[in-house]
TORKOL-4160 file (C-alpha; in steps of 0.2 Angstrom, whole numbers, padded with zeros to 4 digits, m for minus):
463
<pt num="1" X="0000" Y="0000" Z="0000"/>
<pt num="2" X="0008" Y="0016" Z="m0005"/>
<pt num="3" X="0006" Y="0033" Z="0003"/>
<pt num="4" X="m0008" Y="0039" Z="m0009"/>
<pt num="5" X="m0018" Y="0023" Z="m0005"/>
<pt num="6" X="m0015" Y="0026" Z="0014"/>
<pt num="7" X="m0022" Y="0043" Z="0013"/>
<pt num="8" X="m0037" Y="0036" Z="0004"/>
<pt num="9" X="m0040" Y="0023" Z="0017"/>
<pt num="10" X="m0039" Y="0036" Z="0031"/>
<pt num="11" X="m0052" Y="0046" Z="0022"/>
<pt num="12" X="m0063" Y="0031" Z="0020"/>
<pt num="13" X="m0061" Y="0028" Z="0039"/>
<pt num="14" X="m0067" Y="0045" Z="0044"/>
<pt num="15" X="m0086" Y="0040" Z="0044"/>
<pt num="16" X="m0081" Y="0026" Z="0057"/>
<pt num="17" X="m0071" Y="0038" Z="0067"/>
<pt num="18" X="m0086" Y="0050" Z="0068"/>
<pt num="19" X="m0098" Y="0036" Z="0074"/>
<pt num="20" X="m0085" Y="0029" Z="0086"/>
<pt num="21" X="m0082" Y="0046" Z="0093"/>
<pt num="22" X="m0101" Y="0049" Z="0095"/>
<pt num="23" X="m0102" Y="0033" Z="0105"/>
<pt num="24" X="m0088" Y="0037" Z="0116"/>
<pt num="25" X="m0093" Y="0055" Z="0120"/>
<pt num="26" X="m0110" Y="0049" Z="0124"/>
<pt num="27" X="m0102" Y="0039" Z="0139"/>
<pt num="28" X="m0100" Y="0052" Z="0153"/>
<pt num="29" X="m0083" Y="0046" Z="0159"/>
<pt num="30" X="m0080" Y="0061" Z="0170"/>
<pt num="31" X="m0065" Y="0060" Z="0181"/>
<pt num="32" X="m0067" Y="0058" Z="0199"/>
<pt num="33" X="m0085" Y="0063" Z="0201"/>
<pt num="34" X="m0097" Y="0051" Z="0209"/>
<pt num="35" X="m0103" Y="0033" Z="0209"/>
<pt num="36" X="m0113" Y="0036" Z="0193"/>
<pt num="37" X="m0098" Y="0043" Z="0183"/>
<pt num="38" X="m0087" Y="0030" Z="0190"/>
<pt num="39" X="m0098" Y="0017" Z="0182"/>
<pt num="40" X="m0098" Y="0027" Z="0166"/>
<pt num="41" X="m0078" Y="0026" Z="0167"/>
<pt num="42" X="m0080" Y="0007" Z="0168"/>
<pt num="43" X="m0092" Y="0008" Z="0153"/>
<pt num="44" X="m0079" Y="0018" Z="0143"/>
<pt num="45" X="m0065" Y="0007" Z="0147"/>
<pt num="46" X="m0075" Y="m0008" Z="0142"/>
<pt num="47" X="m0080" Y="0000" Z="0125"/>
<pt num="48" X="m0061" Y="0004" Z="0122"/>
<pt num="49" X="m0056" Y="m0014" Z="0126"/>
<pt num="50" X="m0069" Y="m0021" Z="0114"/>
<pt num="51" X="m0065" Y="m0009" Z="0100"/>
<pt num="52" X="m0046" Y="m0014" Z="0102"/>
<pt num="53" X="m0051" Y="m0032" Z="0101"/>
<pt num="54" X="m0060" Y="m0028" Z="0085"/>
<pt num="55" X="m0044" Y="m0019" Z="0078"/>
<pt num="56" X="m0035" Y="m0036" Z="0079"/>
<pt num="57" X="m0027" Y="m0034" Z="0096"/>
<pt num="58" X="m0026" Y="m0052" Z="0103"/>
<pt num="59" X="m0021" Y="m0047" Z="0121"/>
<pt num="60" X="m0033" Y="m0034" Z="0129"/>
<pt num="61" X="m0033" Y="m0031" Z="0148"/>
<pt num="62" X="m0041" Y="m0019" Z="0160"/>
<pt num="63" X="m0028" Y="m0014" Z="0173"/>
<pt num="64" X="m0034" Y="m0008" Z="0190"/>
<pt num="65" X="m0027" Y="0008" Z="0196"/>
<pt num="66" X="m0031" Y="0017" Z="0213"/>
<pt num="67" X="m0046" Y="0029" Z="0214"/>
<pt num="68" X="m0050" Y="0029" Z="0196"/>
<pt num="69" X="m0057" Y="0020" Z="0181"/>
<pt num="70" X="m0047" Y="0005" Z="0174"/>
<pt num="71" X="m0033" Y="0008" Z="0162"/>
<pt num="72" X="m0035" Y="m0002" Z="0145"/>
<pt num="73" X="m0020" Y="m0011" Z="0139"/>
<pt num="74" X="m0018" Y="m0020" Z="0122"/>
<pt num="75" X="m0004" Y="m0026" Z="0112"/>
<pt num="76" X="0000" Y="m0034" Z="0095"/>
<pt num="77" X="0017" Y="m0042" Z="0091"/>
<pt num="78" X="0015" Y="m0043" Z="0072"/>
<pt num="79" X="0033" Y="m0038" Z="0068"/>
<pt num="80" X="0043" Y="m0050" Z="0078"/>
<pt num="81" X="0056" Y="m0049" Z="0091"/>
<pt num="82" X="0068" Y="m0039" Z="0081"/>
<pt num="83" X="0056" Y="m0025" Z="0077"/>
<pt num="84" X="0054" Y="m0010" Z="0089"/>
<pt num="85" X="0040" Y="m0008" Z="0101"/>
<pt num="86" X="0029" Y="0008" Z="0100"/>
<pt num="87" X="0016" Y="0012" Z="0113"/>
<pt num="88" X="0002" Y="0023" Z="0109"/>
<pt num="89" X="m0007" Y="0033" Z="0123"/>
<pt num="90" X="m0023" Y="0042" Z="0126"/>
<pt num="91" X="m0036" Y="0043" Z="0140"/>
<pt num="92" X="m0055" Y="0041" Z="0140"/>
<pt num="93" X="m0059" Y="0051" Z="0156"/>
<pt num="94" X="m0064" Y="0069" Z="0153"/>
<pt num="95" X="m0067" Y="0085" Z="0163"/>
<pt num="96" X="m0084" Y="0089" Z="0170"/>
<pt num="97" X="m0097" Y="0099" Z="0160"/>
<pt num="98" X="m0107" Y="0107" Z="0175"/>
<pt num="99" X="m0112" Y="0122" Z="0165"/>
<pt num="100" X="m0121" Y="0113" Z="0151"/>
<pt num="101" X="m0133" Y="0127" Z="0148"/>
<pt num="102" X="m0119" Y="0138" Z="0141"/>
<pt num="103" X="m0114" Y="0125" Z="0128"/>
<pt num="104" X="m0119" Y="0129" Z="0110"/>
<pt num="105" X="m0123" Y="0110" Z="0109"/>
<pt num="106" X="m0126" Y="0096" Z="0121"/>
<pt num="107" X="m0109" Y="0092" Z="0129"/>
<pt num="108" X="m0111" Y="0073" Z="0129"/>
<pt num="109" X="m0119" Y="0072" Z="0111"/>
<pt num="110" X="m0107" Y="0073" Z="0096"/>
<pt num="111" X="m0114" Y="0087" Z="0086"/>
<pt num="112" X="m0107" Y="0094" Z="0069"/>
<pt num="113" X="m0107" Y="0113" Z="0068"/>
<pt num="114" X="m0098" Y="0124" Z="0056"/>
<pt num="115" X="m0087" Y="0110" Z="0050"/>
<pt num="116" X="m0081" Y="0105" Z="0068"/>
<pt num="117" X="m0087" Y="0091" Z="0079"/>
<pt num="118" X="m0093" Y="0097" Z="0096"/>
<pt num="119" X="m0094" Y="0087" Z="0113"/>
<pt num="120" X="m0084" Y="0085" Z="0129"/>
<pt num="121" X="m0069" Y="0075" Z="0125"/>
<pt num="122" X="m0070" Y="0078" Z="0106"/>
<pt num="123" X="m0052" Y="0084" Z="0107"/>
<pt num="124" X="m0046" Y="0080" Z="0125"/>
<pt num="125" X="m0044" Y="0065" Z="0124"/>
<pt num="126" X="m0056" Y="0055" Z="0115"/>
<pt num="127" X="m0052" Y="0063" Z="0098"/>
<pt num="128" X="m0034" Y="0058" Z="0101"/>
<pt num="129" X="m0039" Y="0040" Z="0104"/>
<pt num="130" X="m0048" Y="0040" Z="0087"/>
<pt num="131" X="m0032" Y="0047" Z="0079"/>
<pt num="132" X="m0023" Y="0031" Z="0086"/>
<pt num="133" X="m0038" Y="0020" Z="0080"/>
<pt num="134" X="m0039" Y="0027" Z="0063"/>
<pt num="135" X="m0020" Y="0025" Z="0060"/>
<pt num="136" X="m0020" Y="0007" Z="0066"/>
<pt num="137" X="m0035" Y="0003" Z="0055"/>
<pt num="138" X="m0028" Y="0011" Z="0040"/>
<pt num="139" X="m0012" Y="0001" Z="0042"/>
<pt num="140" X="m0022" Y="m0015" Z="0044"/>
<pt num="141" X="m0010" Y="m0030" Z="0043"/>
<pt num="142" X="0004" Y="m0019" Z="0036"/>
<pt num="143" X="0010" Y="m0015" Z="0054"/>
<pt num="144" X="0029" Y="m0016" Z="0054"/>
<pt num="145" X="0031" Y="m0013" Z="0073"/>
<pt num="146" X="0026" Y="m0022" Z="0089"/>
<pt num="147" X="0012" Y="m0011" Z="0095"/>
<pt num="148" X="0005" Y="m0007" Z="0112"/>
<pt num="149" X="m0010" Y="0004" Z="0116"/>
<pt num="150" X="m0014" Y="0011" Z="0133"/>
<pt num="151" X="m0029" Y="0021" Z="0137"/>
<pt num="152" X="m0030" Y="0028" Z="0154"/>
<pt num="153" X="m0045" Y="0033" Z="0165"/>
<pt num="154" X="m0037" Y="0044" Z="0177"/>
<pt num="155" X="m0027" Y="0057" Z="0167"/>
<pt num="156" X="m0038" Y="0072" Z="0172"/>
<pt num="157" X="m0035" Y="0069" Z="0191"/>
<pt num="158" X="m0021" Y="0080" Z="0197"/>
<pt num="159" X="m0009" Y="0065" Z="0203"/>
<pt num="160" X="m0013" Y="0053" Z="0189"/>
<pt num="161" X="m0017" Y="0036" Z="0195"/>
<pt num="162" X="m0008" Y="0027" Z="0181"/>
<pt num="163" X="0008" Y="0038" Z="0184"/>
<pt num="164" X="0008" Y="0032" Z="0202"/>
<pt num="165" X="0006" Y="0013" Z="0196"/>
<pt num="166" X="0020" Y="0013" Z="0184"/>
<pt num="167" X="0031" Y="0003" Z="0196"/>
<pt num="168" X="0018" Y="m0011" Z="0196"/>
<pt num="169" X="0015" Y="m0011" Z="0177"/>
<pt num="170" X="0033" Y="m0006" Z="0171"/>
<pt num="171" X="0037" Y="m0023" Z="0162"/>
<pt num="172" X="0020" Y="m0023" Z="0154"/>
<pt num="173" X="0022" Y="m0005" Z="0147"/>
<pt num="174" X="0040" Y="m0006" Z="0142"/>
<pt num="175" X="0043" Y="0001" Z="0124"/>
<pt num="176" X="0056" Y="0009" Z="0113"/>
<pt num="177" X="0045" Y="0024" Z="0109"/>
<pt num="178" X="0030" Y="0031" Z="0118"/>
<pt num="179" X="0018" Y="0042" Z="0108"/>
<pt num="180" X="0008" Y="0052" Z="0120"/>
<pt num="181" X="m0008" Y="0057" Z="0111"/>
<pt num="182" X="m0013" Y="0071" Z="0123"/>
<pt num="183" X="m0007" Y="0087" Z="0114"/>
<pt num="184" X="m0009" Y="0095" Z="0098"/>
<pt num="185" X="m0005" Y="0108" Z="0084"/>
<pt num="186" X="m0001" Y="0126" Z="0085"/>
<pt num="187" X="m0017" Y="0129" Z="0074"/>
<pt num="188" X="m0028" Y="0119" Z="0062"/>
<pt num="189" X="m0017" Y="0114" Z="0048"/>
<pt num="190" X="0000" Y="0119" Z="0057"/>
<pt num="191" X="0009" Y="0104" Z="0063"/>
<pt num="192" X="0018" Y="0103" Z="0079"/>
<pt num="193" X="0027" Y="0092" Z="0092"/>
<pt num="194" X="0026" Y="0096" Z="0110"/>
<pt num="195" X="0043" Y="0095" Z="0118"/>
<pt num="196" X="0041" Y="0102" Z="0135"/>
<pt num="197" X="0028" Y="0103" Z="0149"/>
<pt num="198" X="0028" Y="0115" Z="0163"/>
<pt num="199" X="0028" Y="0107" Z="0180"/>
<pt num="200" X="0015" Y="0112" Z="0194"/>
<pt num="201" X="0016" Y="0118" Z="0212"/>
<pt num="202" X="m0001" Y="0121" Z="0221"/>
<pt num="203" X="m0002" Y="0128" Z="0238"/>
<pt num="204" X="m0012" Y="0139" Z="0249"/>
<pt num="205" X="m0007" Y="0154" Z="0259"/>
<pt num="206" X="m0016" Y="0161" Z="0275"/>
<pt num="207" X="m0012" Y="0178" Z="0282"/>
<pt num="208" X="m0018" Y="0183" Z="0300"/>
<pt num="209" X="m0018" Y="0200" Z="0308"/>
<pt num="210" X="m0032" Y="0200" Z="0321"/>
<pt num="211" X="m0038" Y="0187" Z="0333"/>
<pt num="212" X="m0056" Y="0191" Z="0328"/>
<pt num="213" X="m0065" Y="0203" Z="0315"/>
<pt num="214" X="m0068" Y="0222" Z="0320"/>
<pt num="215" X="m0080" Y="0235" Z="0312"/>
<pt num="216" X="m0072" Y="0247" Z="0300"/>
<pt num="217" X="m0080" Y="0262" Z="0308"/>
<pt num="218" X="m0072" Y="0262" Z="0325"/>
<pt num="219" X="m0056" Y="0253" Z="0320"/>
<pt num="220" X="m0053" Y="0256" Z="0302"/>
<pt num="221" X="m0037" Y="0264" Z="0298"/>
<pt num="222" X="m0024" Y="0258" Z="0311"/>
<pt num="223" X="m0031" Y="0240" Z="0312"/>
<pt num="224" X="m0022" Y="0229" Z="0300"/>
<pt num="225" X="m0034" Y="0221" Z="0288"/>
<pt num="226" X="m0028" Y="0203" Z="0283"/>
<pt num="227" X="m0037" Y="0204" Z="0266"/>
<pt num="228" X="m0028" Y="0220" Z="0262"/>
<pt num="229" X="m0011" Y="0212" Z="0267"/>
<pt num="230" X="m0015" Y="0197" Z="0256"/>
<pt num="231" X="m0019" Y="0208" Z="0241"/>
<pt num="232" X="m0003" Y="0217" Z="0243"/>
<pt num="233" X="0007" Y="0201" Z="0243"/>
<pt num="234" X="m0002" Y="0194" Z="0228"/>
<pt num="235" X="0001" Y="0210" Z="0218"/>
<pt num="236" X="0020" Y="0208" Z="0221"/>
<pt num="237" X="0019" Y="0193" Z="0209"/>
<pt num="238" X="0019" Y="0205" Z="0194"/>
<pt num="239" X="0031" Y="0219" Z="0189"/>
<pt num="240" X="0025" Y="0235" Z="0180"/>
<pt num="241" X="0026" Y="0226" Z="0163"/>
<pt num="242" X="0016" Y="0211" Z="0169"/>
<pt num="243" X="0031" Y="0199" Z="0170"/>
<pt num="244" X="0030" Y="0185" Z="0183"/>
<pt num="245" X="0040" Y="0190" Z="0198"/>
<pt num="246" X="0044" Y="0177" Z="0211"/>
<pt num="247" X="0060" Y="0180" Z="0221"/>
<pt num="248" X="0073" Y="0167" Z="0218"/>
<pt num="249" X="0066" Y="0161" Z="0201"/>
<pt num="250" X="0072" Y="0164" Z="0184"/>
<pt num="251" X="0058" Y="0174" Z="0177"/>
<pt num="252" X="0065" Y="0180" Z="0161"/>
<pt num="253" X="0070" Y="0164" Z="0151"/>
<pt num="254" X="0067" Y="0163" Z="0132"/>
<pt num="255" X="0059" Y="0150" Z="0121"/>
<pt num="256" X="0069" Y="0143" Z="0107"/>
<pt num="257" X="0055" Y="0134" Z="0097"/>
<pt num="258" X="0039" Y="0140" Z="0088"/>
<pt num="259" X="0034" Y="0158" Z="0088"/>
<pt num="260" X="0016" Y="0161" Z="0095"/>
<pt num="261" X="0010" Y="0177" Z="0086"/>
<pt num="262" X="0002" Y="0190" Z="0098"/>
<pt num="263" X="m0013" Y="0192" Z="0087"/>
<pt num="264" X="m0017" Y="0174" Z="0087"/>
<pt num="265" X="m0014" Y="0172" Z="0106"/>
<pt num="266" X="m0026" Y="0187" Z="0109"/>
<pt num="267" X="m0039" Y="0178" Z="0099"/>
<pt num="268" X="m0036" Y="0161" Z="0107"/>
<pt num="269" X="m0036" Y="0168" Z="0124"/>
<pt num="270" X="m0051" Y="0179" Z="0121"/>
<pt num="271" X="m0042" Y="0195" Z="0127"/>
<pt num="272" X="m0054" Y="0210" Z="0127"/>
<pt num="273" X="m0050" Y="0224" Z="0115"/>
<pt num="274" X="m0038" Y="0237" Z="0123"/>
<pt num="275" X="m0032" Y="0225" Z="0136"/>
<pt num="276" X="m0013" Y="0223" Z="0136"/>
<pt num="277" X="m0004" Y="0206" Z="0135"/>
<pt num="278" X="0007" Y="0203" Z="0150"/>
<pt num="279" X="0026" Y="0202" Z="0150"/>
<pt num="280" X="0041" Y="0207" Z="0140"/>
<pt num="281" X="0048" Y="0196" Z="0126"/>
<pt num="282" X="0037" Y="0184" Z="0115"/>
<pt num="283" X="0021" Y="0175" Z="0120"/>
<pt num="284" X="0031" Y="0158" Z="0119"/>
<pt num="285" X="0043" Y="0165" Z="0131"/>
<pt num="286" X="0030" Y="0169" Z="0144"/>
<pt num="287" X="0020" Y="0154" Z="0140"/>
<pt num="288" X="0032" Y="0139" Z="0139"/>
<pt num="289" X="0049" Y="0145" Z="0146"/>
<pt num="290" X="0045" Y="0155" Z="0161"/>
<pt num="291" X="0036" Y="0152" Z="0178"/>
<pt num="292" X="0018" Y="0159" Z="0179"/>
<pt num="293" X="0008" Y="0161" Z="0194"/>
<pt num="294" X="m0011" Y="0161" Z="0195"/>
<pt num="295" X="m0023" Y="0165" Z="0210"/>
<pt num="296" X="m0036" Y="0152" Z="0210"/>
<pt num="297" X="m0046" Y="0157" Z="0225"/>
<pt num="298" X="m0047" Y="0170" Z="0239"/>
<pt num="299" X="m0057" Y="0167" Z="0255"/>
<pt num="300" X="m0060" Y="0177" Z="0270"/>
<pt num="301" X="m0072" Y="0175" Z="0285"/>
<pt num="302" X="m0084" Y="0190" Z="0286"/>
<pt num="303" X="m0095" Y="0194" Z="0271"/>
<pt num="304" X="m0110" Y="0205" Z="0270"/>
<pt num="305" X="m0116" Y="0223" Z="0270"/>
<pt num="306" X="m0107" Y="0229" Z="0286"/>
<pt num="307" X="m0089" Y="0235" Z="0284"/>
<pt num="308" X="m0078" Y="0223" Z="0293"/>
<pt num="309" X="m0059" Y="0222" Z="0295"/>
<pt num="310" X="m0054" Y="0204" Z="0291"/>
<pt num="311" X="m0044" Y="0195" Z="0304"/>
<pt num="312" X="m0038" Y="0182" Z="0291"/>
<pt num="313" X="m0038" Y="0179" Z="0272"/>
<pt num="314" X="m0032" Y="0164" Z="0262"/>
<pt num="315" X="m0028" Y="0162" Z="0244"/>
<pt num="316" X="m0025" Y="0146" Z="0233"/>
<pt num="317" X="m0010" Y="0148" Z="0221"/>
<pt num="318" X="m0005" Y="0139" Z="0206"/>
<pt num="319" X="0013" Y="0140" Z="0200"/>
<pt num="320" X="0018" Y="0133" Z="0183"/>
<pt num="321" X="0036" Y="0128" Z="0182"/>
<pt num="322" X="0046" Y="0128" Z="0166"/>
<pt num="323" X="0058" Y="0113" Z="0162"/>
<pt num="324" X="0074" Y="0121" Z="0168"/>
<pt num="325" X="0067" Y="0124" Z="0185"/>
<pt num="326" X="0066" Y="0111" Z="0199"/>
<pt num="327" X="0048" Y="0111" Z="0206"/>
<pt num="328" X="0054" Y="0108" Z="0224"/>
<pt num="329" X="0066" Y="0123" Z="0223"/>
<pt num="330" X="0052" Y="0133" Z="0215"/>
<pt num="331" X="0040" Y="0129" Z="0229"/>
<pt num="332" X="0053" Y="0134" Z="0241"/>
<pt num="333" X="0056" Y="0150" Z="0232"/>
<pt num="334" X="0037" Y="0154" Z="0232"/>
<pt num="335" X="0036" Y="0151" Z="0251"/>
<pt num="336" X="0051" Y="0162" Z="0253"/>
<pt num="337" X="0043" Y="0176" Z="0242"/>
<pt num="338" X="0027" Y="0176" Z="0252"/>
<pt num="339" X="0036" Y="0177" Z="0269"/>
<pt num="340" X="0047" Y="0191" Z="0262"/>
<pt num="341" X="0033" Y="0202" Z="0255"/>
<pt num="342" X="0021" Y="0200" Z="0270"/>
<pt num="343" X="0017" Y="0218" Z="0276"/>
<pt num="344" X="0015" Y="0224" Z="0294"/>
<pt num="345" X="0022" Y="0209" Z="0303"/>
<pt num="346" X="0007" Y="0199" Z="0297"/>
<pt num="347" X="0007" Y="0180" Z="0302"/>
<pt num="348" X="0009" Y="0169" Z="0286"/>
<pt num="349" X="0006" Y="0151" Z="0285"/>
<pt num="350" X="0009" Y="0141" Z="0269"/>
<pt num="351" X="0001" Y="0124" Z="0266"/>
<pt num="352" X="0008" Y="0114" Z="0251"/>
<pt num="353" X="m0004" Y="0104" Z="0241"/>
<pt num="354" X="0005" Y="0096" Z="0227"/>
<pt num="355" X="0021" Y="0097" Z="0216"/>
<pt num="356" X="0023" Y="0089" Z="0199"/>
<pt num="357" X="0040" Y="0090" Z="0190"/>
<pt num="358" X="0041" Y="0098" Z="0173"/>
<pt num="359" X="0045" Y="0087" Z="0158"/>
<pt num="360" X="0058" Y="0090" Z="0143"/>
<pt num="361" X="0057" Y="0078" Z="0129"/>
<pt num="362" X="0073" Y="0072" Z="0119"/>
<pt num="363" X="0070" Y="0080" Z="0102"/>
<pt num="364" X="0086" Y="0073" Z="0093"/>
<pt num="365" X="0082" Y="0054" Z="0092"/>
<pt num="366" X="0077" Y="0043" Z="0077"/>
<pt num="367" X="0059" Y="0042" Z="0082"/>
<pt num="368" X="0058" Y="0061" Z="0083"/>
<pt num="369" X="0066" Y="0062" Z="0066"/>
<pt num="370" X="0053" Y="0050" Z="0059"/>
<pt num="371" X="0039" Y="0059" Z="0067"/>
<pt num="372" X="0044" Y="0076" Z="0060"/>
<pt num="373" X="0047" Y="0069" Z="0043"/>
<pt num="374" X="0029" Y="0061" Z="0043"/>
<pt num="375" X="0021" Y="0077" Z="0049"/>
<pt num="376" X="0030" Y="0086" Z="0035"/>
<pt num="377" X="0024" Y="0074" Z="0022"/>
<pt num="378" X="0006" Y="0076" Z="0027"/>
<pt num="379" X="0006" Y="0095" Z="0031"/>
<pt num="380" X="0019" Y="0101" Z="0018"/>
<pt num="381" X="0028" Y="0111" Z="0031"/>
<pt num="382" X="0041" Y="0109" Z="0045"/>
<pt num="383" X="0032" Y="0105" Z="0062"/>
<pt num="384" X="0034" Y="0118" Z="0075"/>
<pt num="385" X="0041" Y="0114" Z="0092"/>
<pt num="386" X="0029" Y="0118" Z="0106"/>
<pt num="387" X="0029" Y="0119" Z="0125"/>
<pt num="388" X="0013" Y="0116" Z="0135"/>
<pt num="389" X="0008" Y="0126" Z="0150"/>
<pt num="390" X="0000" Y="0110" Z="0158"/>
<pt num="391" X="0008" Y="0096" Z="0167"/>
<pt num="392" X="0008" Y="0077" Z="0164"/>
<pt num="393" X="0014" Y="0066" Z="0178"/>
<pt num="394" X="0014" Y="0051" Z="0166"/>
<pt num="395" X="0027" Y="0058" Z="0155"/>
<pt num="396" X="0038" Y="0062" Z="0170"/>
<pt num="397" X="0036" Y="0044" Z="0176"/>
<pt num="398" X="0039" Y="0036" Z="0159"/>
<pt num="399" X="0055" Y="0046" Z="0158"/>
<pt num="400" X="0061" Y="0040" Z="0175"/>
<pt num="401" X="0056" Y="0021" Z="0171"/>
<pt num="402" X="0062" Y="0021" Z="0153"/>
<pt num="403" X="0077" Y="0033" Z="0152"/>
<pt num="404" X="0082" Y="0026" Z="0135"/>
<pt num="405" X="0065" Y="0027" Z="0126"/>
<pt num="406" X="0059" Y="0042" Z="0116"/>
<pt num="407" X="0043" Y="0051" Z="0122"/>
<pt num="408" X="0034" Y="0060" Z="0109"/>
<pt num="409" X="0018" Y="0071" Z="0112"/>
<pt num="410" X="0006" Y="0075" Z="0097"/>
<pt num="411" X="m0012" Y="0076" Z="0095"/>
<pt num="412" X="m0028" Y="0083" Z="0087"/>
<pt num="413" X="m0030" Y="0098" Z="0100"/>
<pt num="414" X="m0027" Y="0116" Z="0095"/>
<pt num="415" X="m0033" Y="0132" Z="0102"/>
<pt num="416" X="m0050" Y="0132" Z="0094"/>
<pt num="417" X="m0053" Y="0115" Z="0102"/>
<pt num="418" X="m0056" Y="0123" Z="0119"/>
<pt num="419" X="m0051" Y="0108" Z="0129"/>
<pt num="420" X="m0058" Y="0108" Z="0147"/>
<pt num="421" X="m0070" Y="0123" Z="0142"/>
<pt num="422" X="m0088" Y="0124" Z="0136"/>
<pt num="423" X="m0090" Y="0121" Z="0118"/>
<pt num="424" X="m0075" Y="0109" Z="0117"/>
<pt num="425" X="m0073" Y="0103" Z="0099"/>
<pt num="426" X="m0061" Y="0095" Z="0086"/>
<pt num="427" X="m0058" Y="0098" Z="0068"/>
<pt num="428" X="m0061" Y="0081" Z="0059"/>
<pt num="429" X="m0047" Y="0086" Z="0047"/>
<pt num="430" X="m0035" Y="0086" Z="0061"/>
<pt num="431" X="m0040" Y="0068" Z="0066"/>
<pt num="432" X="m0038" Y="0063" Z="0048"/>
<pt num="433" X="m0021" Y="0072" Z="0045"/>
<pt num="434" X="m0014" Y="0067" Z="0062"/>
<pt num="435" X="m0019" Y="0049" Z="0059"/>
<pt num="436" X="m0011" Y="0048" Z="0042"/>
<pt num="437" X="0005" Y="0056" Z="0050"/>
<pt num="438" X="0005" Y="0043" Z="0064"/>
<pt num="439" X="0002" Y="0029" Z="0051"/>
<pt num="440" X="0017" Y="0035" Z="0041"/>
<pt num="441" X="0027" Y="0037" Z="0057"/>
<pt num="442" X="0024" Y="0019" Z="0062"/>
<pt num="443" X="0030" Y="0013" Z="0045"/>
<pt num="444" X="0046" Y="0023" Z="0047"/>
<pt num="445" X="0048" Y="0016" Z="0065"/>
<pt num="446" X="0048" Y="m0001" Z="0057"/>
<pt num="447" X="0062" Y="0003" Z="0046"/>
<pt num="448" X="0051" Y="0003" Z="0030"/>
<pt num="449" X="0051" Y="0019" Z="0020"/>
<pt num="450" X="0033" Y="0024" Z="0016"/>
<pt num="451" X="0039" Y="0034" Z="0001"/>
<pt num="452" X="0050" Y="0020" Z="m0007"/>
<pt num="453" X="0047" Y="0020" Z="m0026"/>
<pt num="454" X="0034" Y="0034" Z="m0025"/>
<pt num="455" X="0033" Y="0052" Z="m0030"/>
<pt num="456" X="0041" Y="0061" Z="m0015"/>
<pt num="457" X="0031" Y="0077" Z="m0017"/>
<pt num="458" X="0022" Y="0081" Z="m0001"/>
<pt num="459" X="0007" Y="0087" Z="m0010"/>
<pt num="460" X="0001" Y="0070" Z="m0014"/>
<pt num="461" X="m0003" Y="0067" Z="0004"/>
<pt num="462" X="m0010" Y="0084" Z="0008"/>
<pt num="463" X="m0029" Y="0089" Z="0007"/>
């Protein structure tokens, strides 16, 4: 089967991809919700397992993991002991959709609108699973690698249950190459490989100034307001230009990969007209190479019409950590910063919630070269190198357990997909193009040139 025939086969499979994605989105496999959604996660796992059996995987198992839906594992050893082993990863659990009334379409019903497919999980990450399935189905019996597929049910939980179970399942999951289908392109039709993930530090800070609240009338002025103290501390996290400012951290690093155009970012981030973007340097610098801090929540004890001086105030903070920064040292720097900037001798208590390391992929290996060549064949341009603001404990764990393996992050997500937000969607062309690129990549990994004896022009594969 030559490359043109492979493209035609992928296109023919898109009707099945639509139907399968519709079935999977209808299963409300929301991560970590309640007994009902836990049962739905089991339903989703069973659907994935049965679908993989139908794709000629003879060995399919449901792996139990703590506090989450089971992980689906499948493998095929078509290519023999001398061929490389590639593991394809996705997850079937999704973020909740509590605000269903603000969706344009029902969140758990796949709906086509303006050329896109809408539904919770359409991109993150059920659409990525369909990318894998379409690539596998397109190759059929012509699979030149030993293939494993892992579909997790706990990725949207902060700790990631599969990541915590890697020690137990390490021998089962061992591979030469891991393709993590939980990322995406810079824009529709603009290919990319994600090479870094920012780590994550979560903590809460409590500021205390009084033993109990006091009325603002008789005491306002000299009495130290804990909420005012907290707001001053939070304001110190940005300088006049909007750059992140955490004492002890490198806040001004630069990104060497893709350029993220400010106009595109403004549109992707829904920034209002006239409101400035924050920070010096490029968007990619701030987004992928520098720490970023976000205030998630502010709490204080006395609310209502009467003016009161607050005795305490609390904030939950989220610090994103770029790959060159150790997350433990970043947490220590953040705690030190909070204590250093606390005004008026206010008492400060910091409670650490979680810390996940950043991840940096190895971008110079043969699998990375095969992937970029395959993306170039399909899209007709050099793929961009992206970072990602979110973290993935599984990538960190895989790098620790399999230090010689290559870990590649790709997928069908892009800014218009609105992952985790209302109106999540996917462009079906991205499923088709990324499935074709993945199929070509698997052939290259099997040391079979997909272009041998064919016209090498990339336009024969493009749309």
